[in-house]
N, C-alpha and C positions, 0 to 999 in steps of 0.2 A: 519294696524297697524291688525286688522280681518284676514284678509287673511292669515298675518304671524302666528297667533293663530291659524286657522285652518289647514293650511301645519302642526305646529307641532303637532298637536293632531291626525292628519291624521298620518305620519309619527311617531307617536310613538303609535299609534291603528297597525299599520302595524308589527313593531316590537314586540310589544307584544304577536299579534296574531302567529307570528311564533317563537316567543320562547317558548309559550304553546304549537305549535304542537309539537314541537323539543323537550322540555323537556316529553311530555307526551309520548312518544316514550321510555323514558330514555336512557338521554344522555351515563350512563354505559354502559348501557346492565346487568344489575344487580337490587335487590331489590331496590323499592321506597329510597330515603334517608329519612333521621328523624331530620337530624341536620343541620345547613349549613356547618361544618366543614365535616358534608358526601354530601354535595352538591359539595363543594372546593374538593372535596378527587377526587369526581367523575370529576369534568370538569378539572383536570390534568390529568389525564386518558385518557381524549378524545380528547387533544389537535392535532389542525390537521396543521402539521410546514409548507406544503407547502400554506396553504389559510392564514397565517399569512406573508407569504414574503411581503418584502413592509411596514408593517400593521407598527406604532407606536403609540403603546397609551397607557394609562395607566387609566387604572378601579377600584373604589372605592366603597365600600359596607360599607353602616353604617346600620347595623344591631341594631333595637331597641327589648328587651325581654330578655325573662332568658335565652337564649344558644344565643343570639344578641353581638356582637363583628362591629370590623372592619375588614374588610377580600383586599386585592387588588392584583391586575394582573397585573403584567407590559411585554405588550410584545413589539417585539424587531425586527424585519425584520426575522422574521421566527423560533423567540424561545421567550421564556418566562421565567418570574420570578413568582413566588405566593409565600405570607405572608400574615401576620395578623399584625394589626395596621394601619396605615395610611401612602400614599405613597402624595409625594411632589409631587404639579399642575396637579391632574388628569383630563384625556379627559371627564373621563362620571363619575360620581356618580349617584350611586342606593342608593335611602335611602327608607328600608321600615324594617317590625318585620323582626323576627326572620322567625316565622311560617307562613309569608306569602310568604318570600325567599324559604323556603324550598313546599312551599303547589304551587306556579309557578314554579320550576323545577323540579318535580314532576307529574306537570299538572293538579292539580287540584284546583287549582285558576287560572280562564283565564285571559292573562295580559291586555286582555282592560278592562276588570272589574276591576281588580285591577287600574291601572294606572286613571281612568275614576273616580272611587270610592276614591281616593285620599291614596289607600292603598301601594301603589309605588310612588316613584317621581325619577326621573329621570333628572340629571343636567349635563348639556354638550354638546360636540356633538353627535348629534344623527345617525349619519354615523357610528362614532366608535361605535355608541352602537349593531346598526343594524349588526356588522361586529362581536360582541361578538359570534352570534350563528354561523356564517361560521368554526370560529376556536376553539369553543366550542362544536360541535355539540351532 
């Protein structure tokens, strides 16, 4: 069981390191986002259809805080839909605060630090969580 836990934490750390470094470069190519909605708007613009071919994943975000809420993305073989609220049977769920999500996306909060300090929790398929960075660079 310890080996499984270590593998999970290593996978999560690699995901968050990659995610943080891509976010620091500015996913939308514009100024840093200041609200979760701006982050998701930037993700919408950065979608890479060729990287999403063959991918079937449902991502859910549950963000606490004054600008928090629920967002989802449904990736289906090179296409995606995005919205607010809950999506049924998510493949991956990200739980964090509105401020932490914006900071992670802007690269001002390190993914490893957020994960290991409990500011970010990831439920579900870690492989699909890592794939998010390729699909929405």
